[in-house]
C-alpha positions as CSV (number, residue, x, y, z in Angstrom):
1,M,119.0,-290.8,-43.3
2,T,115.6,-290.9,-44.8
3,K,116.1,-288.4,-47.6
4,H,117.5,-289.2,-50.8
5,L,120.6,-287.3,-52.2
6,S,119.9,-284.1,-54.2
7,A,121.4,-283.2,-57.6
8,P,124.3,-281.2,-56.2
9,Q,125.1,-284.1,-53.8
10,F,125.2,-286.6,-56.8
11,V,127.6,-284.3,-58.5
12,D,129.8,-284.4,-55.5
13,A,129.6,-288.1,-55.3
14,L,130.7,-288.4,-58.9
15,D,133.8,-286.6,-57.9
16,A,134.1,-288.6,-54.7
17,R,133.7,-285.6,-52.5
18,V,130.9,-286.3,-50.1
19,A,130.5,-285.9,-46.4
20,P,130.6,-289.0,-44.3
21,D,126.8,-289.0,-43.6
22,V,126.1,-288.8,-47.3
23,Q,128.4,-291.8,-48.0
24,A,126.7,-293.7,-45.4
25,H,123.4,-293.1,-47.0
26,L,124.7,-294.1,-50.4
27,D,126.1,-297.3,-48.9
28,A,122.6,-298.1,-47.2
29,C,120.1,-296.8,-50.0
30,A,119.8,-298.9,-53.0
31,A,117.9,-296.3,-55.1
32,C,120.5,-293.7,-54.7
33,A,123.4,-296.2,-55.3
34,E,121.7,-297.2,-58.5
35,Q,121.2,-293.8,-59.7
36,L,124.8,-292.8,-58.9
37,A,125.9,-295.8,-61.0
38,G,123.8,-294.7,-63.9
39,L,125.3,-291.3,-63.8
40,R,128.8,-292.8,-63.6
41,G,128.0,-294.8,-66.7
42,T,126.7,-291.7,-68.7
43,V,130.0,-289.8,-67.8
44,T,132.1,-292.7,-68.9
45,R,130.2,-293.0,-72.2
46,A,130.5,-289.2,-72.8
47,A,134.2,-289.4,-72.1
48,E,134.7,-292.2,-74.7
49,Q,133.1,-290.1,-77.5
50,R,135.8,-287.6,-77.9
51,D,135.2,-287.2,-81.7
52,V,132.5,-284.4,-81.8
53,P,132.2,-282.9,-85.2
54,E,133.0,-279.2,-85.7
55,P,130.1,-277.1,-86.8
56,S,130.1,-275.6,-90.2
57,P,132.2,-272.4,-90.6
58,L,129.1,-270.5,-91.5
59,F,127.2,-271.7,-88.3
60,W,128.8,-269.0,-85.9
61,D,128.0,-266.3,-88.5
62,H,124.4,-267.4,-88.7
63,F,124.1,-267.9,-85.1
64,S,125.4,-264.4,-84.1
65,A,123.0,-262.9,-86.8
66,R,120.0,-264.8,-85.1
67,V,121.1,-263.7,-81.6
68,R,121.3,-259.9,-82.9
69,E,117.8,-260.2,-84.4
70,A,116.4,-261.7,-81.3
71,V,117.9,-259.2,-79.0
72,S,116.8,-256.2,-81.2
73,A,113.2,-257.6,-81.3
74,E,112.9,-257.7,-77.5
75,P,111.3,-254.6,-76.2
76,V,113.6,-252.3,-74.1
77,P,112.2,-252.0,-70.6
78,V,111.5,-248.4,-69.7
79,P,111.9,-247.2,-66.2
80,F,108.9,-246.2,-64.2
81,W,109.7,-242.7,-64.0
82,V,110.4,-242.1,-67.7
83,Q,106.8,-243.2,-68.5
84,W,105.0,-241.2,-65.8
85,W,107.2,-238.0,-65.6
86,R,104.9,-235.7,-67.5
87,P,101.7,-236.8,-65.5
88,I,103.7,-236.6,-62.2
89,V,104.9,-233.0,-63.1
90,A,101.4,-231.8,-64.2
91,L,99.9,-233.1,-61.0
92,S,102.6,-231.4,-58.9
93,A,102.1,-228.2,-60.8
94,M,98.3,-228.3,-60.2
95,T,98.8,-229.1,-56.6
96,A,101.1,-226.1,-56.2
97,V,98.7,-223.8,-57.8
98,A,95.7,-225.1,-55.8
99,A,97.9,-224.6,-52.6
100,F,99.0,-221.2,-53.6
101,V,95.2,-220.1,-54.3
102,V,94.1,-221.6,-50.9
103,W,97.1,-219.7,-49.2
104,I,96.1,-216.4,-50.9
105,R,92.5,-216.7,-49.9
106,V,93.3,-217.8,-46.2
107,F,96.1,-215.3,-45.7
108,P,95.5,-212.3,-48.1
109,P,98.5,-210.1,-48.7
110,A,98.6,-207.0,-46.5
111,Q,97.7,-203.6,-48.2
112,T,100.3,-201.0,-47.2
113,D,99.3,-198.3,-49.7
114,Q,96.2,-196.6,-48.4
115,P,94.4,-193.9,-50.6
116,V,95.2,-190.4,-49.5
117,A,92.2,-188.4,-48.3
118,I,92.4,-184.7,-49.2
119,T,90.3,-182.4,-47.1
120,A,89.7,-178.7,-47.3
121,G,91.8,-178.0,-44.2
122,A,94.8,-180.1,-45.1
123,P,98.0,-178.2,-46.1
124,A,99.3,-178.7,-49.6
125,T,102.8,-180.4,-49.7
126,E,105.6,-179.7,-52.1
127,T,105.5,-183.2,-53.7
128,G,101.7,-183.8,-53.6
129,P,99.9,-186.8,-52.3
130,V,101.2,-190.3,-53.3
131,L,98.9,-192.3,-55.4
132,P,98.0,-195.8,-54.3
133,A,99.2,-198.6,-56.5
134,T,95.7,-200.2,-56.9
135,T,93.9,-201.5,-59.8
136,D,90.5,-201.9,-58.2
137,N,88.0,-200.4,-60.4
138,D,86.0,-199.1,-57.7
139,D,88.9,-196.9,-56.6
140,M,89.7,-195.5,-60.1
141,P,87.5,-192.4,-59.8
142,W,88.9,-191.5,-56.5
143,N,92.4,-192.1,-57.8
144,L,91.7,-189.7,-60.6
145,I,90.6,-187.2,-58.2
146,V,93.6,-187.5,-56.1
147,A,95.9,-187.3,-59.0
148,L,94.1,-184.1,-60.3
149,A,94.2,-182.4,-57.0
150,S,97.7,-183.3,-56.2
151,D,99.0,-180.2,-57.9
152,L,96.6,-177.9,-56.4
153,S,97.4,-175.4,-53.7
154,H,95.3,-174.9,-50.4
155,D,93.5,-171.8,-51.8
156,D,92.6,-173.6,-55.0
157,L,91.3,-176.6,-53.1
158,H,89.3,-174.2,-50.9
159,E,87.6,-172.7,-53.9
160,L,86.7,-176.1,-55.2
161,V,84.7,-177.1,-51.9
162,P,81.1,-175.8,-52.3
163,T,79.9,-173.5,-49.6
164,E,76.6,-174.0,-47.7
165,H,74.9,-171.6,-49.9
166,G,76.4,-173.1,-53.0
167,V,75.0,-176.5,-52.3
168,A,71.5,-174.9,-51.4
169,G,71.6,-173.0,-54.7
170,M,72.4,-176.2,-56.5
171,V,69.4,-177.9,-54.9
172,E,67.2,-174.9,-55.7
173,D,68.1,-175.3,-59.3
174,L,66.8,-178.8,-59.6
175,T,63.5,-179.6,-61.0
176,P,60.9,-181.4,-58.9
177,E,61.5,-184.8,-60.6
178,Q,65.2,-184.3,-60.0
179,R,64.8,-183.2,-56.4
180,A,62.6,-186.5,-55.9
181,A,65.4,-188.5,-57.5
182,F,68.0,-186.7,-55.3
183,V,66.1,-187.3,-52.1
184,Q,65.7,-191.2,-53.1
185,L,69.5,-191.2,-53.7
186,V,70.4,-189.6,-50.3
187,K,68.1,-192.1,-48.4
188,R,69.6,-195.0,-50.3
189,E,73.1,-193.9,-49.5
190,M,72.2,-193.3,-45.8
191,G,70.6,-196.6,-45.5
192,G,67.1,-195.4,-45.2
193,N,64.0,-196.6,-46.9
194,E,62.9,-195.4,-50.2
């Protein structure tokens, strides 16, 4: 055997509990045999010195106080998740909000309530038209008209619709400047050039 004995093998050799190949190495290797003899001498001297003085009665009190101080001075390790739970929750919330915004933009909610169009020939109902639940500012004037007209009867609605002569009379009452502005407005609404 070319390797020398390890520390645990020396301890086993002190107790005379070694494997046959280790004993063969001890018999052949002078360095290991000399080291084992030195260890046996140390153990023998320690066994002869049985009179070990007892420590002072105050030693154990002072020793435990020093241990308590050292333990309380050590920082308590904080788990990873305790230090980072707030940023993780904030990041998760921001991710959820961003995902929700993207989802709403890609898949807009279906609009089931459509505005009710009231025409002159439409029969009046007992309950009136159902108002759409919309908050769009562009639909507010139309919703107001629908709400006001919902209680009117067919005859009342027919009186509100201007006749052909009524529109012509209204246009004739306009000043030349108002007529020019009206023509421009009609062209713009019809998509024509001004």
